[in-house]
C-alpha positions as CSV (number, residue, x, y, z in Angstrom):
1,M,-82.5,46.9,20.3
2,S,-85.5,49.0,21.0
3,R,-85.1,52.3,22.8
4,K,-86.2,52.4,26.4
5,K,-89.3,54.3,27.4
6,N,-88.9,57.6,29.2
7,Y,-90.1,56.2,32.5
8,E,-87.8,53.3,32.2
9,Q,-84.8,55.6,31.8
10,F,-85.7,57.3,35.0
11,L,-86.4,54.0,36.8
12,D,-82.9,52.6,35.7
13,K,-81.2,55.7,37.1
14,A,-83.2,55.4,40.3
15,I,-82.0,51.8,40.7
16,D,-78.4,52.8,40.0
17,A,-78.6,55.6,42.6
18,S,-80.1,53.3,45.3
19,L,-77.4,50.7,44.7
20,A,-74.7,53.3,44.9
21,A,-76.1,54.6,48.2
22,I,-76.1,51.1,49.7
23,D,-72.7,50.2,48.4
24,A,-71.2,53.4,49.8
25,Y,-72.8,52.7,53.2
26,N,-71.7,49.1,53.4
27,R,-68.0,49.8,53.0
28,P,-66.6,49.3,56.6
29,F,-63.9,52.0,56.4
30,S,-65.5,54.5,54.1
31,V,-65.6,58.0,55.6
32,Y,-68.6,60.3,55.0
33,K,-70.9,57.2,54.5
34,T,-73.9,58.6,56.4
35,E,-73.9,61.8,54.3
36,T,-73.3,59.9,51.1
37,F,-76.2,57.5,51.6
38,A,-78.6,60.3,52.5
39,I,-77.7,62.3,49.4
40,L,-77.7,59.4,47.0
41,M,-80.9,57.7,48.4
42,T,-82.8,61.0,48.3
43,N,-81.8,61.3,44.6
44,A,-82.9,57.7,44.1
45,W,-86.4,58.4,45.5
46,E,-86.8,61.5,43.4
47,L,-85.9,59.6,40.2
48,L,-88.3,56.7,41.2
49,L,-91.2,59.2,41.8
50,K,-90.4,60.9,38.5
51,A,-90.5,57.5,36.7
52,R,-93.9,56.8,38.3
53,W,-95.3,60.2,37.4
54,I,-94.1,59.9,33.8
55,Y,-95.6,56.4,33.6
56,K,-99.0,57.7,34.9
57,N,-99.0,60.5,32.4
58,G,-98.7,58.6,29.2
59,N,-94.9,58.2,29.2
60,K,-94.6,62.0,28.6
61,K,-91.4,63.5,30.0
62,K,-92.8,67.0,29.9
63,S,-95.2,65.9,32.7
64,I,-92.3,66.6,35.1
65,Y,-91.3,69.9,33.5
66,V,-91.8,73.1,35.5
67,K,-94.3,75.4,33.8
68,E,-93.9,79.2,33.4
69,K,-96.6,81.4,35.1
70,D,-98.6,81.6,31.9
71,G,-98.9,77.8,31.9
72,R,-97.9,77.5,28.2
73,K,-94.2,77.3,28.3
74,Y,-91.7,75.5,30.4
75,K,-88.9,76.9,32.5
76,K,-85.2,76.3,31.5
77,N,-82.0,76.4,33.5
78,S,-78.8,78.3,32.7
79,S,-77.7,75.5,30.3
80,G,-80.9,75.6,28.4
81,N,-82.4,72.3,29.7
82,Y,-85.9,72.1,31.1
83,L,-86.3,72.4,34.8
84,T,-88.0,69.4,36.4
85,V,-90.2,69.2,39.6
86,G,-88.6,68.2,42.8
87,L,-89.1,65.3,45.3
88,R,-91.4,67.2,47.7
89,H,-93.7,68.3,44.8
90,L,-94.0,64.7,43.5
91,L,-94.6,63.4,47.1
92,N,-97.6,65.7,47.4
93,K,-98.9,65.0,43.9
94,L,-98.8,61.2,44.5
95,R,-100.6,61.7,47.8
96,Q,-103.5,63.7,46.5
97,K,-107.0,62.6,47.3
98,G,-108.0,59.8,45.0
99,N,-104.5,59.3,43.9
100,S,-102.7,58.3,47.1
101,E,-99.8,56.0,46.0
102,I,-97.4,56.9,48.8
103,P,-98.3,55.1,52.1
104,N,-97.9,57.1,55.3
105,N,-94.8,55.2,56.5
106,V,-93.1,55.7,53.2
107,Y,-93.9,59.4,53.2
108,N,-92.6,60.0,56.7
109,N,-89.5,58.0,56.0
110,I,-88.7,60.1,52.9
111,I,-89.3,63.3,54.9
112,A,-86.8,62.1,57.5
113,L,-84.3,61.1,54.8
114,I,-84.6,64.6,53.2
115,E,-83.9,66.2,56.6
116,I,-80.8,64.1,57.1
117,R,-79.8,65.0,53.5
118,D,-80.2,68.7,54.1
119,S,-78.2,68.5,57.3
120,A,-75.4,66.6,55.4
121,V,-75.3,69.1,52.5
122,H,-75.6,72.3,54.5
123,F,-73.9,71.4,57.8
124,K,-73.0,68.0,59.1
125,I,-74.3,64.8,60.7
126,S,-73.4,64.2,64.4
127,P,-72.0,60.9,65.4
128,A,-74.8,60.8,68.0
129,T,-77.3,60.8,65.1
130,E,-75.8,57.9,63.2
131,S,-77.8,55.2,65.1
132,I,-81.2,56.7,64.3
133,A,-80.0,57.5,60.8
134,Y,-79.2,53.8,60.3
135,Q,-82.8,52.8,61.2
136,I,-84.2,55.3,58.7
137,F,-81.7,54.3,56.0
138,T,-82.6,50.6,56.4
139,A,-86.3,51.3,56.1
140,S,-85.7,53.5,53.1
141,A,-83.8,50.9,51.1
142,H,-86.5,48.3,52.0
143,N,-89.4,50.6,51.1
144,F,-87.7,51.6,47.8
145,Y,-87.6,48.0,46.5
146,L,-91.1,47.1,47.7
147,L,-92.7,50.2,46.2
148,A,-90.8,49.9,42.9
149,R,-91.9,46.3,42.6
150,K,-95.5,47.3,43.3
151,W,-95.4,50.1,40.7
152,F,-93.4,48.4,38.0
153,G,-93.9,44.7,38.6
154,E,-91.3,42.3,37.3
155,Y,-89.2,45.0,35.7
156,K,-85.9,43.2,34.8
157,N,-83.5,45.8,36.3
158,L,-85.2,45.6,39.7
159,R,-83.7,42.2,40.2
160,R,-80.4,43.9,41.0
161,L,-82.0,45.0,44.3
162,E,-83.1,41.6,45.3
163,N,-81.6,40.5,48.6
164,I,-79.6,43.7,48.8
165,T,-79.6,45.3,52.2
166,I,-77.6,47.5,54.5
167,N,-75.0,45.6,56.6
168,P,-75.6,46.3,60.3
169,L,-71.9,45.8,61.0
170,S,-70.8,48.3,58.3
171,I,-71.2,51.1,60.8
172,M,-70.5,50.6,64.5
173,V,-73.0,53.0,66.0
174,H,-72.6,54.4,69.5
175,D,-75.3,56.5,71.1
176,G,-73.1,57.7,73.9
177,V,-71.5,60.4,71.9
178,K,-72.6,63.8,73.1
179,F,-74.1,66.4,70.8
180,V,-71.6,69.1,69.8
181,N,-74.3,71.9,69.4
182,S,-78.0,72.5,69.6
183,S,-78.5,72.1,65.8
184,E,-77.4,68.4,66.0
185,E,-79.6,67.8,69.0
186,K,-82.6,69.4,67.2
187,L,-82.1,67.1,64.2
188,Y,-82.0,64.0,66.5
189,K,-85.2,65.0,68.3
190,Y,-87.0,65.8,65.0
191,L,-86.2,62.3,63.6
192,K,-87.4,60.7,66.9
193,R,-90.7,62.5,66.5
194,I,-91.1,61.3,63.0
195,I,-90.4,57.7,64.0
196,E,-93.1,57.9,66.6
197,L,-95.6,58.3,63.7
198,Q,-94.9,54.8,62.5
199,E,-98.0,52.8,61.7
200,D,-98.0,49.1,62.4
201,N,-100.2,47.9,59.5
202,D,-98.7,49.6,56.4
203,N,-98.2,46.7,54.0
204,G,-94.7,45.9,55.3
205,L,-93.4,49.5,54.8
206,W,-91.6,51.3,57.6
207,I,-90.4,54.7,58.8
208,A,-87.5,53.1,60.6
209,A,-86.2,49.6,61.2
210,E,-84.6,48.6,64.5
211,L,-80.9,47.6,64.6
212,K,-80.8,44.0,65.5
213,I,-78.7,41.0,64.7
214,E,-79.6,37.3,65.0
215,L,-76.8,35.1,66.1
216,I,-77.1,31.3,65.4
217,K,-75.1,28.8,67.4
218,S,-73.6,25.7,66.0
219,K,-75.7,22.7,65.0
220,G,-78.0,21.3,67.6
221,D,-78.3,24.4,69.7
222,A,-81.1,26.9,69.8
223,D,-81.0,30.2,68.0
224,I,-80.1,33.3,70.0
225,S,-81.6,36.7,69.1
226,V,-79.8,39.6,70.6
227,K,-79.8,43.4,70.2
228,Y,-76.5,44.6,68.8
229,D,-75.0,46.9,71.5
230,P,-71.2,47.0,72.0
231,T,-71.6,49.1,75.1
232,D,-73.6,46.5,76.9
233,P,-71.3,44.4,79.1
234,N,-73.9,41.6,79.1
235,A,-74.3,41.4,75.3
236,I,-72.7,38.6,73.3
237,P,-69.5,40.1,71.9
238,L,-68.6,40.2,68.2
239,K,-66.2,37.3,67.6
240,L,-63.2,38.4,65.5
241,S,-59.6,37.3,65.4
242,E,-57.0,39.8,66.5
243,D,-55.9,40.2,62.8
244,E,-59.5,41.0,61.9
245,W,-59.7,43.6,64.7
246,L,-56.5,45.2,63.5
247,R,-57.9,45.5,60.0
248,R,-60.8,47.4,61.3
249,Y,-58.9,49.4,63.9
250,P,-55.3,49.7,62.5
251,W,-54.1,53.0,64.0
252,T,-52.4,53.4,67.4
253,Y,-52.5,56.7,69.2
254,K,-49.2,57.6,67.7
255,E,-50.3,56.7,64.2
256,L,-53.6,58.7,64.7
257,V,-51.7,61.9,65.6
258,K,-49.3,61.4,62.7
259,R,-52.3,61.1,60.3
260,L,-54.0,64.2,61.7
261,K,-50.9,66.3,61.5
262,K,-50.5,65.3,57.9
263,R,-54.2,65.9,57.1
264,Y,-55.0,69.3,58.7
265,T,-53.4,72.8,58.6
266,D,-54.5,73.7,62.1
267,F,-54.2,70.5,64.1
268,K,-52.4,70.6,67.4
269,V,-52.0,68.1,70.2
270,N,-53.6,70.2,72.9
271,N,-56.6,70.1,75.3
272,H,-59.0,70.7,72.5
273,F,-57.8,67.6,70.7
274,Y,-57.9,65.5,73.9
275,D,-61.5,66.6,74.5
276,L,-62.6,65.7,71.0
277,K,-60.8,62.4,71.2
278,R,-62.5,61.5,74.5
279,R,-65.9,62.0,73.0
280,I,-65.5,59.2,70.5
281,E,-63.8,56.6,72.8
282,P,-65.9,53.9,74.4
283,D,-66.2,53.9,78.1
284,P,-64.1,50.9,79.4
285,E,-66.2,50.8,82.5
286,N,-69.4,50.3,80.6
287,C,-68.5,47.9,77.8
288,N,-67.7,44.2,77.2
289,P,-64.0,43.8,77.8
290,H,-63.9,41.1,75.1
291,A,-65.3,43.6,72.5
292,C,-65.0,47.2,73.7
293,Y,-65.5,49.4,70.6
294,N,-67.6,51.8,68.7
295,K,-67.5,53.2,65.2
296,Y,-64.2,55.1,65.7
297,C,-62.2,53.4,68.5
298,R,-61.5,50.0,70.0
299,I,-60.1,49.4,73.5
300,R,-58.1,46.2,73.8
301,F,-57.7,44.7,77.2
302,L,-54.6,42.6,77.8
303,D,-56.5,40.5,80.3
304,P,-60.3,40.8,79.6
305,R,-61.0,38.4,82.5
306,N,-59.9,41.1,84.9
307,P,-60.8,44.3,83.1
308,K,-60.4,46.6,86.1
309,K,-56.8,45.8,86.6
310,S,-55.9,45.0,83.0
311,N,-53.6,47.1,80.9
312,R,-55.5,48.7,78.0
313,K,-54.5,50.0,74.6
314,K,-56.6,52.1,72.2
315,Y,-56.8,51.6,68.4
316,Y,-58.6,53.8,66.0
317,S,-60.5,53.2,62.7
318,P,-59.9,55.3,59.6
319,N,-63.5,56.3,60.0
320,V,-62.3,58.7,62.7
321,L,-61.2,61.1,60.0
322,E,-64.8,61.9,59.1
323,Y,-65.2,63.0,62.7
324,F,-62.1,65.2,62.9
325,D,-62.9,66.7,59.5
326,K,-65.7,68.6,61.3
327,Y,-63.3,70.4,63.7
328,Y,-60.1,70.9,61.7
329,T,-59.2,72.4,58.3
330,P,-58.0,69.8,55.7
331,K,-54.9,70.6,53.6
332,E,-55.1,70.6,49.9
333,K,-55.8,67.1,48.5
334,D,-52.3,66.5,47.1
335,E,-50.9,67.4,50.5
336,S,-53.3,65.4,52.7
337,K,-53.2,61.9,51.2
338,N,-53.1,59.3,53.8
């Protein structure tokens, strides 16, 4: 078996990183999925661009090494390995005049992805940002495959990405969550400004992709296209059995409190907790009583035909832990297993 070329080794790692990002995001009850996708997908793009740069430079790995000031030697890190150029450096190199291989939509999508990644690593991602992050993530996965195919043709390992996409129901977004601080609001507004730069004719490549689901009726009926919005009382509700709902939202209020007490050192059932909890609960007055839910909480109506007078009960998803992790101090791992 012949040894793979240098650029192929980087391309394989890029494909692995993108698949890991999508897999982590598509797990319905996985916590920290928004942050995980941003980190892994940014890594996938950097590896893909390195593969392209090495390919264009005669398959020479040293083409991505960082040179010393004298231009003759290459810098090394603490372990003695060569330092390599970063994602932003490669983005600029591949967009130089006469060498523009990064379309505008792809460039702006990656810049948005980097910003989400940086917020995830250095601070946190607000629940209010997850809807717009989903749009950017969907476009990023789509662009990654198309650009890799354009650059490397029918490379065998790229087939693993065929028909792979982000599941829109893997994360139940809710734009009604308020921003906790100005940093989160600034990130949201920054991403909105980047999305406004989207060019219509960019060879099927996007900055962001809208969150939509197409529902198809039974045989003989016409198709129905709807915008997925669990807060819209006029929207077609997601049809799940009660057992399926309970698998997605298994915790009662009592169970939620029990889990939080076990998980955190400083958790208390007080006004602060009640305020945090209210922020992530759907408004029963402004949602479909047959399917009143968001990413973290579901409200079950005993009689959805008469929602104003019906008894209600709240159930919580394990995803809620990623939210409370931002406000309470977790115990040591061996003490906080759930």
